[in-house]
N, C-alpha and C positions, 0 to 999 in steps of 0.2 A: 504493500500500500504506500510505503514511503516513495517508491519510484513513481507511482501514479500521481501522488500529490505534488511531487517535484516537477513532473512533466507539465502539470497544469499551473505551475508558478504560483503556488499558494503559500509561500512562507513570507510572512509579515509585511510590513506596512509600507505605504507609499512614501517615497522620499522626494521632497520638493525643494528646489533651490530658489532663494529670494535675495534681493539686493539689500545689503546693509545700509542703514541710514547714517548720516553724519552724526557725530557725537555732540554737536553743539546744541544749545537749548532750542533754537529754531532750525527747521530744515531749510534747504536752499530756497524754498518758496514761501518762507516766512510764517509757517504754521506755529501757533501758540500752544498746540496740544502737547502733553507730556510725551517724552521720547518712547516710553513703553507702549502707549496707545498708537503712535505712528508706526512702530514696528509691527504691531498686530494688524493694523489696517492695511499696511503695505503687503504683508504676507497674505491676508485674505484677498485683496484685490488681484495680486499677481497670480495666486493659486487658482482662483475662480475663473479668471480670464484665460487660463491655460487649460484646465482639466474639465471644467463644468460642461455637461452635455449640452446645455442651452447657453453657452457662452455668447453666442451671437445676439441674445436677447438681454444681456446684462445692461441695466440702465447706466447712463453716463453720469456717474457720481464722482465727486472729488474726495478720495480717501483721506486727504489731509485735513478735511473739515468735519470728520465724523467722530464725535466724542465717545461713542459707545460701540466698541468693536462687535459685540454680539448683535446689537440692533443693525449695525452696518451690514453684517453678513446676511441677515434675513431680508434686507432691502434689495439685495442682489438677485434673489431667487426668482425664477420664472413663475408666472402666475399659476401654472398647473402643477408645480412642484410642491408636494406635501411631505417629502421624505428626506430632504437634505437637512443637516443640523450641525451644530458646533458645540464643543465643550471646552472647559478650561483646564481639564486634567487628563492628559494623554495616557498616563499609566493606568488610571482607573478604567479608561475606555478600553485599552488593550486587554486588561484582565477580564472585562465583561465579555469581550468577544470569545475568550477562552472558556467561558462559563463560570468565571470566578467573580463573585460580587459580595459586598457586605449585605447580607440578607438573613432573614429568619428561615428561608427555604419554603416559604408559603406563598403561593400565587392566588390572590383573591381579586375578584372583579367587582367593582361597585355597581349597585343598582339603585335607582330612585324608588323609594317606597313611602307611601303615605304622604304625598305632597312633596315637601322639600327634603325629607329625611332620606339618608342613604344607609344602605347595609352592604356588607361585603360577603360574597359567596366564595368559599374556598374551592378553587378549581382543582388544584393538586398540591401535594406536599412532597418535596424532594426527600428521598430516603437518606437517613443519617443527619438531617438538618435539625436545628433547634426546635422548629415547629413539629417535626415528626417525633422527636424525643419527648415532646410535651403532650403527645397524644392528639394533636390537631390532625384532622383528616379531611379528605374531599367531602364536600357537602356541608361542612360546618358553616354556620351563619354568624358573621361578626356584626354585633349590634352596637357596641360602644368601644371606644379606645380611650384609655385613661379616664374612664367615667364620662366621657363626652359623647353626646348624641352626634351622629355623623351627618355631614352636609357636604355640598360641593365645595364650599369654601375651606373646610378643614380636613377633608378626607386624606388628601395627598400628604400633607405635612404630618398628620398623626400616624398614618399607616407606615411611612418610611422613616420613623424615628429609630434610633439605634436600640433604645429600650422602651417598651410600652406594655401596658396591661390591656389585654383584649377580653371584652365581655361578649358572651355568645347568647343566641336565642334559638328557639325552635319554631317551626311553622306548624300551626295547628289545623291547617286547611283553609283558614280565612285571614289569619293575621300572625304577626311575629309576637312570640311570647318569650321575654327574657327568662333564661333557665337557671340563673344563679351561678353559672360556670365562668370563672375568670382564669386567664392564663397569662403569666408574666413571661415575655420573650425578650431575649437580647440577640440582636443581629451579630453575625460573625462573618469573617471572610470565608466564603464557602465555595467549593468547587462543585457546581451543580451538574449531576449526571442527566443528560437530556433523555436518556431511556428511563422514563418514569415507571413504566409498567410494560411487561410482555407476557404472553401466555399462548399456548397452543390449545385452541378450543375444539373439543370433539362435539359435533352437533349434527344430528341427522345423517350420520355416516361420513361426514366431511371432517377433515383436519384443517383448521383455519388458524393461520398465524395472526395474532393481534399484537400491535405495538403502539404504545403511546409515546410520541416523540415530540419534545418541546423546543428544541433548538438544533440547527445544523452547525454543530461545532465538533472539532476533533479533540478539544481539550488542550491543555498546556503541554503535555508530554504524549500526545496522541492516545491518552487513556480512554477517551470516549469513542475513538475509532475502534479500539479493541472491544469495547462494550457493544457497539453496533454490530461488529462482526460476530460476536458471541451469539447475539440474537439471530442473525442470519444463519449461522451454523446450526442452531437449534431448529430453525424452520426447515432447513435443507435436510438435516438428519431425520426429522420426523416425516418428511415427504409431504409437506402441506400442499393442499390443492388450491388454496386461496390465501391472500394476505389482506388484512384490514389495517391500514395505516392511519392512526388517529392523530390528526394535525390540528385539532380544534384550538390548541393553545400555543401553536408554533408560529412566531412572528418572522421566522426565516433564519438567515445566516449564510454559511459558505456555499456559493453557487457550485463550486467544483465538487463539494461533498454531495450536493443534490444530484449531480451527474453520476456519481459513484453509486448512490442508492438506486437511481434509475437503471443503471447497468446491472444491478443485483436483482431487480424485479422483472426486467423486460424479457421477451423471448430471447433465448440464447443466441440466435442468429444475429439479432440487432446488436448485442453486446460484442460478439466475436468480430463483426464487421465494422466495429467502431462507428456506428451510425451517428449522425448529427444529433446532439442533444438540444443545443440552442445556438443561434447566431447572435453576435454582439455588435451593436453600433455605438461608436463613440462620437465625439465632435470631429469636424473635418481634419483638424490638426493631427489627432491621434489615429483616426482611420487611415490617413495617408502614411503615417509613420509605421504603423503595424504592418501594412501591406508591403512596404519597402524594406522592412527589417528581415534579418535572417536569424530568427530565434531558434530554429531547429538545426542551425549550423550545417546545412547541406550545400552551402555555397551559392544559393539562389534566394531571391526575395520570396517571402512566404506567401504573399498575395492574400487572398481571402481565406486560405487555409491556416493563417496564423492562429495559434491557440489563444491569442487575445481577441480574435474576431470570430472564432468558431470553436465551440466546446463540443467535443465528441464523447460518446460513452467510453469510459475506460474499461479495461479488463477487470473482472471481478471473479475471484475464486468461489464466491458464494452465490452465483447466479441461480435463481430459482426457476427460470424458464416458464414464467407465467404467461397466460394469454389475457387475463383480466386481473385488475387490481382495484381495490376499493379504498377510497379516502373519506375520512370524516372531517368536516370543516365547519368553521364559524366565521364571523366577520373579523376575528383575530388571526385567521390563517393567512399568512402573507409571504410575499417575496420568494425566497428559495422554496417554500412550500408550494407556491403557485407555479414556479418553474418546474418542479418535479412533476406535477400533474400535467401541465401543458406540454412539457418536453416528451412525455410518454404517449401523447395523443396519436402520433403517426404510426406507432408500432404495436399498440395493444388496446384493448377495451378498458377505458378508464371510467369507473363509476364513482361519482361524487355524491355523498350523502350528507345532508345537514343544511347549512346556511350558505349564502353567497359569501365568497372570500373578501378579503380587504381590498385587493386591487392594486398590485404593484409589479409592473413589467419592467422595472428598472433595477440597476445595481449600483452600489456606491463603493468607494474606497476611502481609506484613511489618509489624510494629508496632515503631517505635522511639520515642524520646523526642521529644515535640512542642515542648518548651520551647526557646527561643532566648535565650542560648546553651544548648546541650544539657547536661544534667546528668550524662550517662553515655553510654557507647558501646554499650550492650547493644541487642539486638533479639530480639523473639519472633517465632516463625513458627507461630501457632496455627491449627488447623483452624477455618474460619469458614463453610464452604459444603459442602453435600452436593449432588451433581449426579445427574441421571437423564436418559436420552435421551428423545426425543419420545414414546416408547411407555411411559415410566415405568420402564424397566429400570435398576436400581440395586442396592444391598446385595450387592455381590460382594466382600465382605471376604475371602473365601477364594480370591479370584482368578477369572479367566475361563478355563475349560478350553478346550483346542484342539479343532478339528475333526479334525485329524490329529496324533497324538502322535509326536514325534521327541525322543529323549533326546540331550542334548549331552554328548559324550565329548571333553573338551578335549585329551586325549592324541592324538586323531586330527585336530586342528585343521588346516585348510587355509586358504590366502589367501581373502579375500572374492572372490566371483565365480566361484570354482572350482565347476563343476557337480557335482563329487563331494562337496561339503559336504552332509551328509545333510539339513539344513534346506532349503537351496536346491534340492537334488535332488528332494525331495518336492514342493516348489512347482512345479518344472518338470514333474514327473510329473502332478500334478493338473491343470495348465494344458493339457498336450499329450497326456496319456495314455501317454507314453513316459518311463521312468525312465533317467537317465544312469548309474545305478549298476548294476554287474554283479552285486553282492550287497549285502545289507543289512549295515550296520555292527553289530558285536557289542560288548558291554560288555568293557572291559579286564579281564584276569584278576585284577589286584590291585584290591582293593576301595578305592574312594575316595569320600569324602563331601564335597560342596560346603559351604562356609561362606557365611554371608550376605555379599552384596556390600558392600564398604566404601564406600558412597556415601551422601552426605547427601540427604534429601528435598529437592526443589526447589520453588521458589515457583510457584504456579499462576496467580495473578492479581496484577497490578500496579495497585492501586486506591487512589485518594486518599480514604480513608474519612473521612466527617464525624464529628465528636465529638458523640455523642448522650447524653442524660441519661435515666435511668430514673425 
């Protein structure tokens, strides 16, 4: 697998070169802004005008007159771009991409309940985390934090505290009832396994591989690649006839890892022939550069076969040779998750169950300061790539709709693998023709509205970008 990942150029972060500013109090154009602000603004301006997918649409602003670098960055974004972002801590960002965060290990999504009040439904808990050790489980309902009733104004700040006391409630069929349970949690730096749950389900004579996968990451030391391969080995050894990949809580991640998973699920011929997984479009500067470069060192320009313009399915020792694969999705299913589904469309039957996905046919890279020693700790995560599958399918900004719609009612949440979970039940029904549900789930009587998932977008490609000049 190391050779595969090396081939796809997936080891660490974009290096960008920028012009150092003079050390005097004012720059040569007489700006009165502090030097550190000017350095950041200059880095943002040069970087975005070079790598940004929509660089041709960047407005004509004067970076020497922008007092807030973060606000300046967002002023540069194309009107359709909802996915580029910037942070002031590169090291924290890098760790997050590897699955390492300061966290309790609990993923909870807020819902509006009873007018303006919010509650949080626990979607999953990472094994070995503080939340798991405290007995918190999928389906638990967060009603208060530090004794505070939750609202849109306070939820984010309370939920992401390093230390907090969570109060829980039960659903009695019509309303939330506090149950007197309180749990003190302290967040730690935690390496989160994206394989949250896996099982081989025997149902109606079928062996069905079921995997809950929450992020496309290999981990800091490739440890999560080993965990993924362990699941694929189990599926292959058991001779599964079908695979259900649960991506309901997966915001994306590494695009090349998505290609590897595709190669493991696809018909063996598609994998062996290195069929096209996705084609990548950059801005004109980088499109021309990658076509003219000789990245495979064969003595000739790579043209459209550059691995920075075309991602093919790599070889996988764990290929399951499936003809159909099933995906469970919600509006939090994004990016690399969507690339996995759409990239497989030309080669097999892809059945999507659940809700319309987030809608992101783009990929980003990390841009930090190239100078040594570095002048600042900031990093940008701009969109630099638009991808399409081998048949040209792209532009799904409104999300990918399911073949079989299933609405997630978190008040009825059950443990992963329970055949009466409506999403999994529908998959089992589609596969075997027999539903494990005695009756369809109905909407709760109290009206609840989900809030956007509080998850940052994830890096799609780990590319060592060359510094180009226009």
